[in-house]
N, C-alpha and C positions, 0 to 999 in steps of 0.2 A: 297719360291718360289721367282722369281724376281719380282720386284715392276711393272713391264709392263704386269705381266700375269693378266688375266680377274678377276675381284674380287670374282666370284664364284668359279673358279679354285683354288684361294687363301684360300677361306673359306674351300673348300673340303680338301685341302692338309694339313690345320691345324687341320681339324676334325679326318680325318682317323685314324692317329696312336692311338689315344685313344679308337679306336671300339675294342672289344674282338676278333672281326674274321678276324682283318687285320692282315697280315701274315709277314709285312716287319717291325716290330716294332725294330729290331736291327740296322738300319741304316736310315740315312735320305732319303726323298725323293727328288730325283734329277729334276724331272719333271711330272707333271700331265696333261693329255688332256683328254677331253670328246670325247669317240670314238663314242657313238652313244647317242641322247637324244630324247625321244618320250613322246608326250605329252597322258596322259591316262584320264586324267579329267580337263576338263575347269572349270571356275567358282572358287566360294569360297567354301571350298578350291580346290586348283588346285593340280596335281598329275602329276609327270614327272618321267619316267623311265631313269635312266642314266647308261651307260656301261663307266668306268672309265680306262684308260690305266696309269698305274703309274710305273715310271721308277726309279729302283733303282740300283745302282751298276752294270751297264750294262744289266740288265734283265728287261724286260716288265712283269707285272703282271695285268691281268683285274680283276675288282671288279664291282659288281651290287649294285646300290642305288636306292631306291624309295624316291624321293624328294617331300617332301609336300611344298605348299606355301600359306600362310595365311597372309592377311594384319595386324590382330593383333593376337599374339599367346597366347592362352589361358594359364592358370597357370600350368594345367595339362600337357602340352606339354613343357615346357620351358627347362626341363632337357634334351630334347632331340632338343634344338635348334642348328642350324649350323651357322646362322648368317642372315644378314638383306642385301637385295638388292634394289636397286631404278632404275628399268627399264631395268637393262642389260639383254639381250636376252628375253626380254619382260616379266621378272620376276619384280614385284614390291611388296616388303614384306618379311617377314620372312620366310626362308627355314629352313626346320628340316627333320629329320628322320621319314619317314612316316609310317615305320611298327609300330608306336605305336599311330597312328590315327586310330581308329574303322571304321571313317567315308571314310577313304581312302583305307583301306583293303578289304572292302565290294565288290568294283568294280571289283577286281582280279576273285572272283568268278563268276561274271556274263559273265566276257569275255570268262571264260573256259568253262562253260555252253552253250554259243553261238558259240564256237570255232572261235573267230574272229581273225583277222590279222589285226594289227595296226602297220604302218610303217614295221620295221623288226621285229616285236613281233608276234610271232605265239601262241595263245592259243588253247589247246588242251583238249578234253574231252575223258576220256577212254570210248570204246565201252560198252553200257548199264549202265553206270554209272548215278546215278543220283546226281545233285549238287545242294544242297540248296542256293539260290543267296541272301537270306534275312540276312545271318550271318554277323556278325562283327568278325575279326580275333586280336585276343589278343596274343603279342608275349609270348613264353613260357620262365620259370626262368632259364632251364638247362644250365649250361656252355656249350658252343659248338664252332664249327668254323663256323658255319651258323646261320641263324635266322628261327625260327619255329613260325608259327601263328597258333594259335589255334581256330577253329570255333565252337563255342559251345561244342556239344559232338558228333559231326558229321565228320569235316573234320579237317586236319593238313596239313599245307602248309610249306614245306621246301624250302627257299630262298636260294640258292647256292651264297654265297658271293664272295668267290675268284673262279674265273671261269676257266674252262680248255676247249679246245676245242672239239667239238664232243658232243656226248651222254654220259651224265653221268652214271656211272656203277649203281648207285643207280637206276635211273628210268629203265635202261637196265635190270637189274636182277629182279626188284620187278614186272615190267610188263610181264616177262618171267615166273616168279612165280605164279603171279596173274592167268595167262592163264591156267596154270598146276594145278588151283586150290588148291595149297599150303595151308595146314591149319595153317601154323606157320607164316605166313608176313600179313601185312595189305593189304587190297585191294587197287590198284591205282584207282585215280577217274578222275585225270586230269594231265596235265604239261603246263610249258610255256618253249617256246624255241625261240633263236635268228636264223632268218633265215641262212641258208648255204650261206657262201661268204661273210657275214658280217665281221666276226672276221677272215677272212683269211683261214679259212677251207672250201673249196669249196664243199667236199663230204658230210658232213652231218651238220644239225644245232647243235648249242651249247645249252645244257639244262639249264635252267635259274631256275625253280623251279618245285618241285613235290608235287602234291596234292594226300593225301592218308587217309584211313579210320583213323579214331580217336578211340582209344581205351581208353575212360574214366575210365574205371575201371581197368586198367593196372597198375601195380606197379614195378617201377624201380627195375631192378635185384641187381644193385649197393647198392641201399638203403636197400633191404632186407638183401643182405649180411653183410652190416654194422651191422643192428640191430642184426644179429645173433653173430657177432665178439664182439660187445659190450656187450651182455649177456653173453658169453663165457668167457670174460676177468674178467668180475666183479664177476663170482663165485670164492669162495674160494679155493684155491689150494689144490689138494689131499694130503694127509698124504705121507711124503718121505719115501721111502722103507727102511727097516731095514739095518743099515750098511751104509759106506761112499757112496757119490755119490750126495747127496742133492735131490732136487725134480726131478721126472721123470713124464713128461707129454706124454699121447701117444693120436693117433687119436681117439681112442674108446672112451677116457677120454673126449673127446670134443663133444661127443655125448650126455653127461649128461646136456648139457646147455638147458635152456628153448627155446631158439630160434633156436635149431639144423638146419642147413639148407641142411644137406645130402640128404633127400628125394627130394628137390628140385632140389639140383645140378643132382641129378641122372635123373629127369624128363628133365631136361634142356639139358643132355647129349643125351637122346632119341630123343627130338626135333631138336637138332643138327644135328643127323644122318638122319632124315627124310628130313630136307632141303638139305642136301648133296644129297641125293638121287634124289630129285627133280632137283636140279642145274643139276645134270648129265643128268638126261632124256631131260631137256630144251636146254642144250648146248653141250651136248655129253662129252665123255671121251677119252684122247688120251694116248699114251704111250711115256714117256719121256726115251730116252737112257740113258745109264750111261754118256755119254758125257754130257748131259744136266744137270744130276745131280751133276756132278763134277763142272759145271759152277755155279749151285747154290751155292754150298761149297765156291768157288772162291769168289762169290759176298758177301757171309756172312764174310769172311776174310777180305774183302776190306773195308766192314763198319766198322769191328772191328778196323783196322787200322786208319780210319778216326776218330772214337770216342776217340780211345786211345790218339790220338794226340790233341784233344779238352778237354777233360775230363780226368784228371789223375788219378781220384779215381776209374778208371775202371782197370788200368794197373794192380795191383795185380792179378785180374783174368784172365788176358789176356791168360795166357798158358793153364788154364783148358778150357778154352772156344775154343781154337784153338784145343785142342786135341779132344773135342766132334765133332767139325766141319770135323777135317780130318778123323775121324772114318767112318763118312757117306761117305767121298770119297773115302777111302780105300777099302770100302765094295759096292761101287756104282753098282746098278743093274737097270733094267727097272723098273719104278714106273708109276702107272697109275697117271694122272692128270687131272683138271676140273676147273671149276669156283667155287670160295669159296667166303666166306663173304670178308676176307681179313683184317678186323680190329674187330676180334671178342673178346669181352669183357663183363663183367657184365652191363656196360652201355649202351650195345646196344641190351639188351633183356627186355622183359616186362613180368611179370607174371599176365595174365588175368583169368578170371573166369572159362576159358576152356582150360587153359595151357600156355605153354611159346610162346612168338612170337618173331621173330627175325627182327630187325631193321636196317637201316643205312648200306648199302651194297656198300657205295661210296669207301669204301678202307683206307689205312692209311694216313693220310693228307701230309705227307712229300713224299710221292712217286708220282713218275710220272704217267699220265694216261697210258702209256703202262703197268709200274708196275702194277697197281691196277685192270686191265683187265687181266694179265698173267695167264693162268691156273696154278695151284699148286695142291700139295697132300693134299687132306682134313685134315691131321694131323696136317697141318700148323693152320688151324681154332682151332683145339684141343688144341694145345700148347698156344694159344693165350687166351684161357679161363683158362688154368692152371695158366698162369701168372697173370691172372686177381684175381683169387684166393689169390695168394700170395701177390698181392696188398691190396686185401680187409682185408686180416690178419694182415698187418702191418701199415695200413692207420692211426688208431686211436694211435698207439704208436709213430708215426711220429709228430702227432699233440699233443704236450704237453699239451695243455688245457684239451684234452680228456681221459689223464690217468687215469685209475682208481689207487688204492694205489698198491704199487709194484715197484720193480725196473725193469728196461728196459731189462736187461736179462732175468729175471723171465717171463716176458711178451712176450719176444722174442720166449720162449720155449713154452708157449700156443700159439702164433700165429702160429708157425711150425704145431702144433697139429691140429688147425683149419683148416689150409690150406691142409695138408696132408689127412685129414678126406673128405674133399669136393671134392679134386683132385680124390680120389679113387673112390668117389660115381659118378662122371661125366663121367669118363673113364668106369666105369662099365655100365651106363646107356648107353652111346654112342655103345659100342661094343654089347650090349644086342640088341640094335634097328638095329643092321646090320652095323653099321660103322667098319672100319678096326679097329682091337684091338689095342689100345695103347701100351698094354703089350707086344705085339708080334712084335712091331716096336719101341722099346724103344730108340734106338740110334738117330733114325730119329727125334722122340717127343723131345729128349733132345736137339737135334741140332737146331730144330726149335724154342725152348723155349729159348735158348741162344741166338740166333740171336733176338728174340722179346725183349729180355732184354737188348740187346745192343742197338736197337733202342730207347727202352724206356728211357734208360739213356741219350742217345743224345737229345731226345724231352724235358725231365724234365730239362736239363741242359740249354735248350735254352729259354723255356718257362714258367716252373713252378719250380724254383731252389730249392723251399722250399720243394716239392717232392721229389727231388733225392735221401735222404736216402731210401726211400721206396723199388725201384729197387735195390740199392746197397745192403741193408742187405739182401734182398732175395736172391740176387746173391751170397753173402758170404755164406749162408748155402747152396745152392744148389750145388756149386762148391768145396766145403769142402771134 
């Protein structure tokens, strides 16, 4: 930042790039301005809500920050310190990331319970929701592009760090499903929004945060799947068949592992079909003509062009990918489309004592708001979960430190068997519960899955290069 920039702006510009949720790590910050600054708590400690306009490479992104202020920063908050100010904008003391200060996260619940309006901020309570205002919020530990605050065993508040104008799809969809009484989503308790017109979108407010029912007994689907994979990879391999050919591992062999996941995969498929029915009832179903289907395929090929130019490792698979896309275009017919999850994978589901729950209907982080809201065929979500089984099967192999004894090639065969067993179980559960049968739409599912793989490869290359071998190894198998 230029030396003439206010000291708070300079401090924030130096702090932002180190945050997990900051999306502009691949380039310098050209300029940073404070769009809105709202004081939510006076005294010691103080709490300020900031909307930051971050200028990078000709674009402007908006980020949400809760800024704490203390004259003396205690030891347990030093790791989230941003810097010290001496009187600028009325702030005299240490400034820090307030989501780590329970004393400052508690007032957010009180404002929602009271449906307060403070400056441009509007706090909302869902009809009939009871909000416990005495609870302190503690940040969750999961790696994510937002920040989640957990309030006891009752509430979880998702703060959307990188803001998009308008109502966030996560709030929009969860509210609609809650009103429908969906058994597979957590209830909405409240939300926070920026009044319309403040961010240039005059027609609707911008969602800042979503307060939902917290499910303390829930277990993350990704962790459950990894436990199963670890158990399966650690099993002694079956004896090789008579004659040449070496080890042969089948999907049924994967069922011999003590932590077999197939029954849960089947139940998850059924829960997914139920949520798709609820989404169709809440938002309706329309018919996409063949021209729209061909336009979707054009977008798939366009994304492949972009990723091939940036990630050379995908190029050996490009021909097979295009063949799968073009097959759908050549056989294009009218398809039903509806609202879907949009970023469906094992990390977006919880296994509770009563069944599977689906979370985070925000859509893929790299998509535009319009793309996240666009209706799609429900098998796009199915393809996303199939990709997640492929990820889980190979994740431990990609992390050398977690490898059990054996060669990578032998473990790859076993990973394929685990993925195939759980893919089959998920699809069977989905079809049995009334979803469109993936087996009857094999070309469409294959195109959706390959399109998701291309998206994953671009995402990993940009954000987690160490994970790049995971989708590439899977793609090598699926396109063979």
